[in-house]
N, CA, C, O and the ligand as a Tripos MOL2 file, in Angstrom:
@<TRIPOS>MOLECULE
protein
  269   267    68     0     0
PROTEIN
NO_CHARGES

@<TRIPOS>ATOM
      1 N           0.8350   -1.2140    0.0000 N.3       1 MET1
      2 CA          0.0000    0.0000    0.0000 C.3       1 MET1
      3 C           0.8580    1.2480    0.0000 C.2       1 MET1
      4 O           1.7570    1.3740    0.8320 O.2       1 MET1
      5 N           0.6120    2.1410   -0.8820 N.am      2 PRO2
      6 CA          1.3960    3.3820   -0.9030 C.3       2 PRO2
      7 C           1.1250    4.2400    0.3250 C.2       2 PRO2
      8 O          -0.0080    4.3490    0.7940 O.2       2 PRO2
      9 N           2.1720    4.8320    0.8200 N.am      3 VAL3
     10 CA          2.0100    5.7060    1.9880 C.3       3 VAL3
     11 C           1.5960    7.0860    1.5220 C.2       3 VAL3
     12 O           2.2850    7.7360    0.7360 O.2       3 VAL3
     13 N           0.4580    7.5110    2.0260 N.am      4 LYS4
     14 CA         -0.0020    8.8420    1.6520 C.3       4 LYS4
     15 C           0.7360    9.8870    2.4670 C.2       4 LYS4
     16 O           1.0280    9.6840    3.6450 O.2       4 LYS4
     17 N           1.0300   10.9890    1.8350 N.am      5 LYS5
     18 CA          1.7130   12.0560    2.5690 C.3       5 LYS5
     19 C           0.7920   12.5800    3.6630 C.2       5 LYS5
     20 O          -0.3870   12.8580    3.4450 O.2       5 LYS5
     21 N           1.3690   12.7010    4.8210 N.am      6 SER6
     22 CA          0.5410   13.1350    5.9400 C.3       6 SER6
     23 C           0.4380   14.6500    5.9710 C.2       6 SER6
     24 O           1.4120   15.3710    5.7530 O.2       6 SER6
     25 N          -0.7450   15.0970    6.2420 N.am      7 MET7
     26 CA         -0.9800   16.5340    6.3320 C.3       7 MET7
     27 C          -1.7140   16.8230    7.6280 C.2       7 MET7
     28 O          -2.3430   15.9460    8.2190 O.2       7 MET7
     29 N          -1.6200   18.0520    8.0450 N.am      8 THR8
     30 CA         -2.2780   18.4240    9.2940 C.3       8 THR8
     31 C          -3.7610   18.6600    9.0890 C.2       8 THR8
     32 O          -4.5240   18.7810   10.0470 O.2       8 THR8
     33 N          -4.1590   18.7240    7.8280 N.am      9 ILE9
     34 CA         -5.5780   18.9340    7.5670 C.3       9 ILE9
     35 C          -6.1630   17.6950    6.9290 C.2       9 ILE9
     36 O          -5.4540   16.9080    6.3030 O.2       9 ILE9
     37 N          -7.4370   17.5340    7.0900 N.am     10 ARG10
     38 CA         -8.1260   16.4480    6.4250 C.3      10 ARG10
     39 C          -8.6330   16.9590    5.0880 C.2      10 ARG10
     40 O          -9.3470   17.9600    5.0200 O.2      10 ARG10
     41 N          -8.2670   16.2800    4.0590 N.am     11 LEU11
     42 CA         -8.6770   16.7310    2.7370 C.3      11 LEU11
     43 C         -10.1730   16.5600    2.5490 C.2      11 LEU11
     44 O         -10.7730   15.5860    3.0040 O.2      11 LEU11
     45 N         -10.7520   17.5290    1.8690 N.am     12 GLY12
     46 CA        -12.1600   17.4130    1.5630 C.3      12 GLY12
     47 C         -13.0700   17.8440    2.6870 C.2      12 GLY12
     48 O         -14.2820   17.6390    2.6230 O.2      12 GLY12
     49 N         -12.4970   18.4380    3.7140 N.am     13 ASP13
     50 CA        -13.3410   18.9340    4.7920 C.3      13 ASP13
     51 C         -14.1870   20.1140    4.3240 C.2      13 ASP13
     52 O         -13.8240   20.8310    3.3910 O.2      13 ASP13
     53 N         -15.2850   20.2900    4.9720 N.am     14 THR14
     54 CA        -16.1490   21.3980    4.6170 C.3      14 THR14
     55 C         -15.7440   22.6370    5.3980 C.2      14 THR14
     56 O         -15.6590   22.6170    6.6260 O.2      14 THR14
     57 N         -15.5040   23.6830    4.6850 N.am     15 CYS15
     58 CA        -15.1500   24.9490    5.3130 C.3      15 CYS15
     59 C         -16.3390   25.4640    6.1140 C.2      15 CYS15
     60 O         -17.4690   25.4700    5.6270 O.2      15 CYS15
     61 N         -16.0790   25.8930    7.3390 N.am     16 VAL16
     62 CA        -17.1830   26.3160    8.2070 C.3      16 VAL16
     63 C         -17.7350   27.6690    7.7910 C.2      16 VAL16
     64 O         -18.8490   28.0290    8.1710 O.2      16 VAL16
     65 N         -16.9790   28.4040    7.0290 N.am     17 LEU17
     66 CA        -17.4100   29.7530    6.6910 C.3      17 LEU17
     67 C         -18.1550   29.8190    5.3640 C.2      17 LEU17
     68 O         -19.1930   30.4740    5.2700 O.2      17 LEU17
     69 N         -17.6370   29.1510    4.3420 N.am     18 CYS18
     70 CA        -18.3130   29.2140    3.0540 C.3      18 CYS18
     71 C         -19.0950   27.9330    2.7760 C.2      18 CYS18
     72 O         -19.7800   27.8170    1.7600 O.2      18 CYS18
     73 N         -18.9820   26.9680    3.7030 N.am     19 LYS19
     74 CA        -19.7320   25.7110    3.6070 C.3      19 LYS19
     75 C         -19.4130   24.9170    2.3550 C.2      19 LYS19
     76 O         -20.2270   24.1180    1.8920 O.2      19 LYS19
     77 N         -18.2500   25.1350    1.8180 N.am     20 GLN20
     78 CA        -17.8570   24.3950    0.6270 C.3      20 GLN20
     79 C         -16.7350   23.4390    0.9500 C.2      20 GLN20
     80 O         -15.8950   23.7050    1.8100 O.2      20 GLN20
     81 N         -16.7310   22.3270    0.2520 N.am     21 GLN21
     82 CA        -15.6540   21.3720    0.4450 C.3      21 GLN21
     83 C         -14.4230   21.8440   -0.3010 C.2      21 GLN21
     84 O         -14.4200   21.9830   -1.5240 O.2      21 GLN21
     85 N         -13.3910   22.0830    0.4630 N.am     22 LYS22
     86 CA        -12.1530   22.5630   -0.1290 C.3      22 LYS22
     87 C         -11.0070   21.6760    0.3260 C.2      22 LYS22
     88 O         -10.9610   21.2170    1.4680 O.2      22 LYS22
     89 N         -10.0890   21.4510   -0.5940 N.am     23 GLU23
     90 CA         -8.9470   20.6160   -0.2380 C.3      23 GLU23
     91 C          -7.9060   21.3960    0.5410 C.2      23 GLU23
     92 O          -7.2300   20.8630    1.4210 O.2      23 GLU23
     93 N          -7.7910   22.6720    0.1990 N.am     24 ASP24
     94 CA         -6.8160   23.4910    0.9040 C.3      24 ASP24
     95 C          -7.4610   24.1380    2.1050 C.2      24 ASP24
     96 O          -8.6600   24.4200    2.1170 O.2      24 ASP24
     97 N          -6.6550   24.3640    3.1000 N.am     25 GLY25
     98 CA         -7.2100   25.0610    4.2470 C.3      25 GLY25
     99 C          -6.4280   24.8040    5.5020 C.2      25 GLY25
    100 O          -5.4050   24.1200    5.4940 O.2      25 GLY25
    101 N          -6.9200   25.3580    6.5740 N.am     26 ILE26
    102 CA         -6.2680   25.1990    7.8620 C.3      26 ILE26
    103 C          -7.2810   24.7100    8.8790 C.2      26 ILE26
    104 O          -8.4920   24.7800    8.6740 O.2      26 ILE26
    105 N          -6.7520   24.2190    9.9670 N.am     27 GLN27
    106 CA         -7.5760   23.7300   11.0460 C.3      27 GLN27
    107 C          -7.4750   24.7150   12.2030 C.2      27 GLN27
    108 O          -6.4160   24.8910   12.8050 O.2      27 GLN27
    109 N          -8.6120   25.3540   12.4990 N.am     28 LEU28
    110 CA         -8.6310   26.3130   13.6030 C.3      28 LEU28
    111 C          -9.4660   25.7280   14.7220 C.2      28 LEU28
    112 O         -10.6910   25.6660   14.6200 O.2      28 LEU28
    113 N          -8.8120   25.2970   15.7920 N.am     29 CYS29
    114 CA         -9.5680   24.7180   16.8920 C.3      29 CYS29
    115 C         -10.5090   23.6240   16.3800 C.2      29 CYS29
    116 O         -11.6860   23.5870   16.7380 O.2      29 CYS29
    117 N          -9.9840   22.7530   15.5560 N.am     30 GLU30
    118 CA        -10.7420   21.6380   15.0000 C.3      30 GLU30
    119 C         -11.8030   22.0760   14.0120 C.2      30 GLU30
    120 O         -12.6290   21.2770   13.5700 O.2      30 GLU30
    121 N         -11.7710   23.3330   13.6780 N.am     31 VAL31
    122 CA        -12.7060   23.8440   12.6910 C.3      31 VAL31
    123 C         -11.9400   24.0680   11.3940 C.2      31 VAL31
    124 O         -10.8760   24.6880   11.3780 O.2      31 VAL31
    125 N         -12.5000   23.5550   10.3200 N.am     32 HIS32
    126 CA        -11.7940   23.6770    9.0530 C.3      32 HIS32
    127 C         -12.1630   24.9740    8.3460 C.2      32 HIS32
    128 O         -13.3380   25.2860    8.1540 O.2      32 HIS32
    129 N         -11.1400   25.7130    7.9680 N.am     33 VAL33
    130 CA        -11.3530   26.9460    7.2220 C.3      33 VAL33
    131 C         -10.5150   26.8570    5.9580 C.2      33 VAL33
    132 O          -9.3110   26.6060    6.0190 O.2      33 VAL33
    133 N         -11.1500   27.0630    4.8160 N.am     34 CYS34
    134 CA        -10.4320   26.9500    3.5590 C.3      34 CYS34
    135 C          -9.4870   28.1280    3.3820 C.2      34 CYS34
    136 O          -9.5800   29.1470    4.0650 O.2      34 CYS34
    137 N          -8.5810   27.9460    2.4440 N.am     35 GLU35
    138 CA         -7.5420   28.9510    2.2260 C.3      35 GLU35
    139 C          -8.1520   30.3140    1.8960 C.2      35 GLU35
    140 O          -7.6940   31.3580    2.3600 O.2      35 GLU35
    141 N          -9.1990   30.2600    1.0810 N.am     36 GLU36
    142 CA         -9.8500   31.4840    0.6440 C.3      36 GLU36
    143 C         -10.4000   32.2730    1.8430 C.2      36 GLU36
    144 O         -10.1850   33.4780    1.9730 O.2      36 GLU36
    145 N         -11.1130   31.5490    2.7090 N.am     37 CYS37
    146 CA        -11.7030   32.2010    3.8690 C.3      37 CYS37
    147 C         -10.6340   32.5910    4.8800 C.2      37 CYS37
    148 O         -10.7810   33.5810    5.5970 O.2      37 CYS37
    149 N          -9.5680   31.8160    4.9340 N.am     38 GLU38
    150 CA         -8.4890   32.1660    5.8450 C.3      38 GLU38
    151 C          -7.8990   33.5040    5.4300 C.2      38 GLU38
    152 O          -7.5990   34.3560    6.2670 O.2      38 GLU38
    153 N          -7.7410   33.6720    4.1290 N.am     39 GLN39
    154 CA         -7.2310   34.9460    3.6260 C.3      39 GLN39
    155 C          -8.1680   36.0860    3.9970 C.2      39 GLN39
    156 O          -7.7320   37.1720    4.3780 O.2      39 GLN39
    157 N          -9.4630   35.8170    3.8780 N.am     40 LYS40
    158 CA        -10.4460   36.8370    4.2360 C.3      40 LYS40
    159 C         -10.3430   37.1760    5.7180 C.2      40 LYS40
    160 O         -10.4400   38.3360    6.1190 O.2      40 LYS40
    161 N         -10.1450   36.1360    6.5180 N.am     41 LEU41
    162 CA        -10.0270   36.3450    7.9610 C.3      41 LEU41
    163 C          -8.8120   37.2030    8.2750 C.2      41 LEU41
    164 O          -8.8510   38.0760    9.1420 O.2      41 LEU41
    165 N          -7.7360   36.9360    7.5520 N.am     42 VAL42
    166 CA         -6.5060   37.6790    7.8030 C.3      42 VAL42
    167 C          -6.6610   39.1230    7.3650 C.2      42 VAL42
    168 O          -6.1820   40.0490    8.0190 O.2      42 VAL42
    169 N          -7.3470   39.2920    6.2310 N.am     43 ASP43
    170 CA         -7.4580   40.6210    5.6510 C.3      43 ASP43
    171 C          -8.5800   41.4580    6.2470 C.2      43 ASP43
    172 O          -8.5940   42.6830    6.1270 O.2      43 ASP43
    173 N          -9.5190   40.7740    6.8900 N.am     44 VAL44
    174 CA        -10.7140   41.4750    7.3330 C.3      44 VAL44
    175 C         -10.3820   42.5290    8.4030 C.2      44 VAL44
    176 O          -9.5440   42.3150    9.2790 O.2      44 VAL44
    177 N         -11.0570   43.6470    8.2980 N.am     45 ASN45
    178 CA        -10.8890   44.7010    9.2870 C.3      45 ASN45
    179 C         -12.0220   44.6300   10.3050 C.2      45 ASN45
    180 O         -13.1110   44.1310   10.0220 O.2      45 ASN45
    181 N         -11.7350   45.1350   11.4760 N.am     46 VAL46
    182 CA        -12.7700   45.1360   12.5050 C.3      46 VAL46
    183 C         -13.9730   45.9640   12.0580 C.2      46 VAL46
    184 O         -15.1110   45.7110   12.4540 O.2      46 VAL46
    185 N         -13.6890   46.9480   11.2290 N.am     47 ASP47
    186 CA        -14.7600   47.8110   10.7250 C.3      47 ASP47
    187 C         -15.5640   47.1450    9.6170 C.2      47 ASP47
    188 O         -16.6640   47.5800    9.2780 O.2      47 ASP47
    189 N         -14.9990   46.0940    9.0670 N.am     48 ASP48
    190 CA        -15.6470   45.4120    7.9560 C.3      48 ASP48
    191 C         -16.9640   44.8060    8.3920 C.2      48 ASP48
    192 O         -17.0920   44.3140    9.5140 O.2      48 ASP48
    193 N         -17.9370   44.8440    7.5050 N.am     49 GLU49
    194 CA        -19.2460   44.3360    7.9050 C.3      49 GLU49
    195 C         -19.2940   42.8120    7.9700 C.2      49 GLU49
    196 O         -20.1920   42.2470    8.5950 O.2      49 GLU49
    197 N         -18.3470   42.1500    7.3360 N.am     50 VAL50
    198 CA        -18.3280   40.6870    7.4230 C.3      50 VAL50
    199 C         -17.5990   40.2140    8.6840 C.2      50 VAL50
    200 O         -17.6740   39.0410    9.0480 O.2      50 VAL50
    201 N         -16.9050   41.1240    9.3350 N.am     51 TYR51
    202 CA        -16.1170   40.7370   10.5060 C.3      51 TYR51
    203 C         -16.9520   40.0860   11.6030 C.2      51 TYR51
    204 O         -16.5810   39.0240   12.1050 O.2      51 TYR51
    205 N         -18.0720   40.7000   11.9860 N.am     52 PRO52
    206 CA        -18.8960   40.0810   13.0370 C.3      52 PRO52
    207 C         -19.3490   38.6780   12.6460 C.2      52 PRO52
    208 O         -19.4240   37.7840   13.4890 O.2      52 PRO52
    209 N         -19.6450   38.4950   11.3840 N.am     53 PHE53
    210 CA        -20.0750   37.1830   10.9050 C.3      53 PHE53
    211 C         -18.9940   36.1450   11.1440 C.2      53 PHE53
    212 O         -19.2730   35.0590   11.6540 O.2      53 PHE53
    213 N         -17.7860   36.4660   10.7850 N.am     54 TYR54
    214 CA        -16.6890   35.5270   10.9510 C.3      54 TYR54
    215 C         -16.4460   35.2170   12.4120 C.2      54 TYR54
    216 O         -16.2820   34.0590   12.7970 O.2      54 TYR54
    217 N         -16.4260   36.2550   13.2140 N.am     55 VAL55
    218 CA        -16.1330   36.0740   14.6330 C.3      55 VAL55
    219 C         -17.2120   35.2290   15.3040 C.2      55 VAL55
    220 O         -16.9190   34.2890   16.0420 O.2      55 VAL55
    221 N         -18.4580   35.5820   15.0330 N.am     56 VAL56
    222 CA        -19.5690   34.8670   15.6440 C.3      56 VAL56
    223 C         -19.5850   33.4150   15.1930 C.2      56 VAL56
    224 O         -19.7700   32.4980   15.9930 O.2      56 VAL56
    225 N         -19.3900   33.2310   13.9120 N.am     57 GLU57
    226 CA        -19.4240   31.8860   13.3510 C.3      57 GLU57
    227 C         -18.3040   31.0220   13.9310 C.2      57 GLU57
    228 O         -18.5330   29.8730   14.3100 O.2      57 GLU57
    229 N         -17.1280   31.5620   13.9960 N.am     58 LEU58
    230 CA        -16.0000   30.8150   14.5250 C.3      58 LEU58
    231 C         -16.1840   30.5090   16.0060 C.2      58 LEU58
    232 O         -15.8870   29.4100   16.4740 O.2      58 LEU58
    233 N         -16.6730   31.4930   16.7200 N.am     59 ARG59
    234 CA        -16.8620   31.3110   18.1540 C.3      59 ARG59
    235 C         -17.9280   30.2440   18.4130 C.2      59 ARG59
    236 O         -17.7690   29.3740   19.2690 O.2      59 ARG59
    237 N         -19.0130   30.3410   17.6500 N.am     60 ARG60
    238 CA        -20.1080   29.3920   17.8070 C.3      60 ARG60
    239 C         -19.6190   27.9730   17.5250 C.2      60 ARG60
    240 O         -19.8970   27.0430   18.2820 O.2      60 ARG60
    241 N         -18.8940   27.8290   16.4360 N.am     61 LEU61
    242 CA        -18.4330   26.5030   16.0490 C.3      61 LEU61
    243 C         -17.4020   25.9690   17.0390 C.2      61 LEU61
    244 O         -17.3980   24.7790   17.3570 O.2      61 LEU61
    245 N         -16.5450   26.8350   17.5170 N.am     62 SER62
    246 CA        -15.5400   26.4070   18.4820 C.3      62 SER62
    247 C         -16.2100   25.9280   19.7520 C.2      62 SER62
    248 O         -15.8320   24.9040   20.3210 O.2      62 SER62
    249 N         -17.2020   26.6720   20.1900 N.am     63 LEU63
    250 CA        -17.9040   26.3090   21.4080 C.3      63 LEU63
    251 C         -18.6280   24.9760   21.2400 C.2      63 LEU63
    252 O         -18.6280   24.1260   22.1310 O.2      63 LEU63
    253 N         -19.2330   24.8250   20.0860 N.am     64 GLU64
    254 CA        -19.9510   23.5760   19.8140 C.3      64 GLU64
    255 C         -19.0140   22.3800   19.9150 C.2      64 GLU64
    256 O         -19.3850   21.3230   20.4270 O.2      64 GLU64
    257 N         -17.7910   22.5640   19.4190 N.am     65 ARG65
    258 CA        -16.8480   21.4610   19.4380 C.3      65 ARG65
    259 C         -16.3620   21.1570   20.8410 C.2      65 ARG65
    260 O         -16.0890   20.0050   21.1780 O.2      65 ARG65
    261 N         -16.2570   22.1840   21.6470 N.am     66 PHE66
    262 CA        -15.6400   21.9890   22.9570 C.3      66 PHE66
    263 C         -16.6280   21.6190   24.0480 C.2      66 PHE66
    264 O         -16.2500   21.0510   25.0730 O.2      66 PHE66
    265 N         -17.8740   21.9360   23.8290 N.am     67 LEU67
    266 CA        -18.8670   21.6570   24.8780 C.3      67 LEU67
    267 C         -19.2560   20.1850   24.8990 C.2      67 LEU67
    268 O         -20.0790   19.7750   25.7170 O.2      67 LEU67
    269 ZN        -14.2270   28.7740    2.9770 Zn       68 ZN68
@<TRIPOS>BOND
     1     1     2 1
     2     2     3 1
     3     3     4 2
     4     3     5 am
     5     5     6 1
     6     6     7 1
     7     7     8 2
     8     7     9 am
     9     9    10 1
    10    10    11 1
    11    11    12 2
    12    11    13 am
    13    13    14 1
    14    14    15 1
    15    15    16 2
    16    15    17 am
    17    17    18 1
    18    18    19 1
    19    19    20 2
    20    19    21 am
    21    21    22 1
    22    22    23 1
    23    23    24 2
    24    23    25 am
    25    25    26 1
    26    26    27 1
    27    27    28 2
    28    27    29 am
    29    29    30 1
    30    30    31 1
    31    31    32 2
    32    31    33 am
    33    33    34 1
    34    34    35 1
    35    35    36 2
    36    35    37 am
    37    37    38 1
    38    38    39 1
    39    39    40 2
    40    39    41 am
    41    41    42 1
    42    42    43 1
    43    43    44 2
    44    43    45 am
    45    45    46 1
    46    46    47 1
    47    47    48 2
    48    47    49 am
    49    49    50 1
    50    50    51 1
    51    51    52 2
    52    51    53 am
    53    53    54 1
    54    54    55 1
    55    55    56 2
    56    55    57 am
    57    57    58 1
    58    58    59 1
    59    59    60 2
    60    59    61 am
    61    61    62 1
    62    62    63 1
    63    63    64 2
    64    63    65 am
    65    65    66 1
    66    66    67 1
    67    67    68 2
    68    67    69 am
    69    69    70 1
    70    70    71 1
    71    71    72 2
    72    71    73 am
    73    73    74 1
    74    74    75 1
    75    75    76 2
    76    75    77 am
    77    77    78 1
    78    78    79 1
    79    79    80 2
    80    79    81 am
    81    81    82 1
    82    82    83 1
    83    83    84 2
    84    83    85 am
    85    85    86 1
    86    86    87 1
    87    87    88 2
    88    87    89 am
    89    89    90 1
    90    90    91 1
    91    91    92 2
    92    91    93 am
    93    93    94 1
    94    94    95 1
    95    95    96 2
    96    95    97 am
    97    97    98 1
    98    98    99 1
    99    99   100 2
   100    99   101 am
   101   101   102 1
   102   102   103 1
   103   103   104 2
   104   103   105 am
   105   105   106 1
   106   106   107 1
   107   107   108 2
   108   107   109 am
   109   109   110 1
   110   110   111 1
   111   111   112 2
   112   111   113 am
   113   113   114 1
   114   114   115 1
   115   115   116 2
   116   115   117 am
   117   117   118 1
   118   118   119 1
   119   119   120 2
   120   119   121 am
   121   121   122 1
   122   122   123 1
   123   123   124 2
   124   123   125 am
   125   125   126 1
   126   126   127 1
   127   127   128 2
   128   127   129 am
   129   129   130 1
   130   130   131 1
   131   131   132 2
   132   131   133 am
   133   133   134 1
   134   134   135 1
   135   135   136 2
   136   135   137 am
   137   137   138 1
   138   138   139 1
   139   139   140 2
   140   139   141 am
   141   141   142 1
   142   142   143 1
   143   143   144 2
   144   143   145 am
   145   145   146 1
   146   146   147 1
   147   147   148 2
   148   147   149 am
   149   149   150 1
   150   150   151 1
   151   151   152 2
   152   151   153 am
   153   153   154 1
   154   154   155 1
   155   155   156 2
   156   155   157 am
   157   157   158 1
   158   158   159 1
   159   159   160 2
   160   159   161 am
   161   161   162 1
   162   162   163 1
   163   163   164 2
   164   163   165 am
   165   165   166 1
   166   166   167 1
   167   167   168 2
   168   167   169 am
   169   169   170 1
   170   170   171 1
   171   171   172 2
   172   171   173 am
   173   173   174 1
   174   174   175 1
   175   175   176 2
   176   175   177 am
   177   177   178 1
   178   178   179 1
   179   179   180 2
   180   179   181 am
   181   181   182 1
   182   182   183 1
   183   183   184 2
   184   183   185 am
   185   185   186 1
   186   186   187 1
   187   187   188 2
   188   187   189 am
   189   189   190 1
   190   190   191 1
   191   191   192 2
   192   191   193 am
   193   193   194 1
   194   194   195 1
   195   195   196 2
   196   195   197 am
   197   197   198 1
   198   198   199 1
   199   199   200 2
   200   199   201 am
   201   201   202 1
   202   202   203 1
   203   203   204 2
   204   203   205 am
   205   205   206 1
   206   206   207 1
   207   207   208 2
   208   207   209 am
   209   209   210 1
   210   210   211 1
   211   211   212 2
   212   211   213 am
   213   213   214 1
   214   214   215 1
   215   215   216 2
   216   215   217 am
   217   217   218 1
   218   218   219 1
   219   219   220 2
   220   219   221 am
   221   221   222 1
   222   222   223 1
   223   223   224 2
   224   223   225 am
   225   225   226 1
   226   226   227 1
   227   227   228 2
   228   227   229 am
   229   229   230 1
   230   230   231 1
   231   231   232 2
   232   231   233 am
   233   233   234 1
   234   234   235 1
   235   235   236 2
   236   235   237 am
   237   237   238 1
   238   238   239 1
   239   239   240 2
   240   239   241 am
   241   241   242 1
   242   242   243 1
   243   243   244 2
   244   243   245 am
   245   245   246 1
   246   246   247 1
   247   247   248 2
   248   247   249 am
   249   249   250 1
   250   250   251 1
   251   251   252 2
   252   251   253 am
   253   253   254 1
   254   254   255 1
   255   255   256 2
   256   255   257 am
   257   257   258 1
   258   258   259 1
   259   259   260 2
   260   259   261 am
   261   261   262 1
   262   262   263 1
   263   263   264 2
   264   263   265 am
   265   265   266 1
   266   266   267 1
   267   267   268 2
@<TRIPOS>SUBSTRUCTURE
     1 MET1         2 RESIDUE 1 A MET
     2 PRO2         6 RESIDUE 1 A PRO
     3 VAL3        10 RESIDUE 1 A VAL
     4 LYS4        14 RESIDUE 1 A LYS
     5 LYS5        18 RESIDUE 1 A LYS
     6 SER6        22 RESIDUE 1 A SER
     7 MET7        26 RESIDUE 1 A MET
     8 THR8        30 RESIDUE 1 A THR
     9 ILE9        34 RESIDUE 1 A ILE
    10 ARG10       38 RESIDUE 1 A ARG
    11 LEU11       42 RESIDUE 1 A LEU
    12 GLY12       46 RESIDUE 1 A GLY
    13 ASP13       50 RESIDUE 1 A ASP
    14 THR14       54 RESIDUE 1 A THR
    15 CYS15       58 RESIDUE 1 A CYS
    16 VAL16       62 RESIDUE 1 A VAL
    17 LEU17       66 RESIDUE 1 A LEU
    18 CYS18       70 RESIDUE 1 A CYS
    19 LYS19       74 RESIDUE 1 A LYS
    20 GLN20       78 RESIDUE 1 A GLN
    21 GLN21       82 RESIDUE 1 A GLN
    22 LYS22       86 RESIDUE 1 A LYS
    23 GLU23       90 RESIDUE 1 A GLU
    24 ASP24       94 RESIDUE 1 A ASP
    25 GLY25       98 RESIDUE 1 A GLY
    26 ILE26      102 RESIDUE 1 A ILE
    27 GLN27      106 RESIDUE 1 A GLN
    28 LEU28      110 RESIDUE 1 A LEU
    29 CYS29      114 RESIDUE 1 A CYS
    30 GLU30      118 RESIDUE 1 A GLU
    31 VAL31      122 RESIDUE 1 A VAL
    32 HIS32      126 RESIDUE 1 A HIS
    33 VAL33      130 RESIDUE 1 A VAL
    34 CYS34      134 RESIDUE 1 A CYS
    35 GLU35      138 RESIDUE 1 A GLU
    36 GLU36      142 RESIDUE 1 A GLU
    37 CYS37      146 RESIDUE 1 A CYS
    38 GLU38      150 RESIDUE 1 A GLU
    39 GLN39      154 RESIDUE 1 A GLN
    40 LYS40      158 RESIDUE 1 A LYS
    41 LEU41      162 RESIDUE 1 A LEU
    42 VAL42      166 RESIDUE 1 A VAL
    43 ASP43      170 RESIDUE 1 A ASP
    44 VAL44      174 RESIDUE 1 A VAL
    45 ASN45      178 RESIDUE 1 A ASN
    46 VAL46      182 RESIDUE 1 A VAL
    47 ASP47      186 RESIDUE 1 A ASP
    48 ASP48      190 RESIDUE 1 A ASP
    49 GLU49      194 RESIDUE 1 A GLU
    50 VAL50      198 RESIDUE 1 A VAL
    51 TYR51      202 RESIDUE 1 A TYR
    52 PRO52      206 RESIDUE 1 A PRO
    53 PHE53      210 RESIDUE 1 A PHE
    54 TYR54      214 RESIDUE 1 A TYR
    55 VAL55      218 RESIDUE 1 A VAL
    56 VAL56      222 RESIDUE 1 A VAL
    57 GLU57      226 RESIDUE 1 A GLU
    58 LEU58      230 RESIDUE 1 A LEU
    59 ARG59      234 RESIDUE 1 A ARG
    60 ARG60      238 RESIDUE 1 A ARG
    61 LEU61      242 RESIDUE 1 A LEU
    62 SER62      246 RESIDUE 1 A SER
    63 LEU63      250 RESIDUE 1 A LEU
    64 GLU64      254 RESIDUE 1 A GLU
    65 ARG65      258 RESIDUE 1 A ARG
    66 PHE66      262 RESIDUE 1 A PHE
    67 LEU67      266 RESIDUE 1 A LEU
    68 ZN68       269 GROUP 0 **** ****
């Protein structure tokens, strides 16, 4: 059996922010965020209107996982 390269992310996970299955991405507190949304998170300003959405969504999902 060929050894698959190990990665810190699970491929094909559903991004919690855009709800799309993406191969690329990062794991934030066991929550999968695709590369695209990660970039948005990095670039987003506190003044940005999408900022509350990201924060609330991430917090909600993190809490769900930990409770
Ligand atoms: Zn995404």
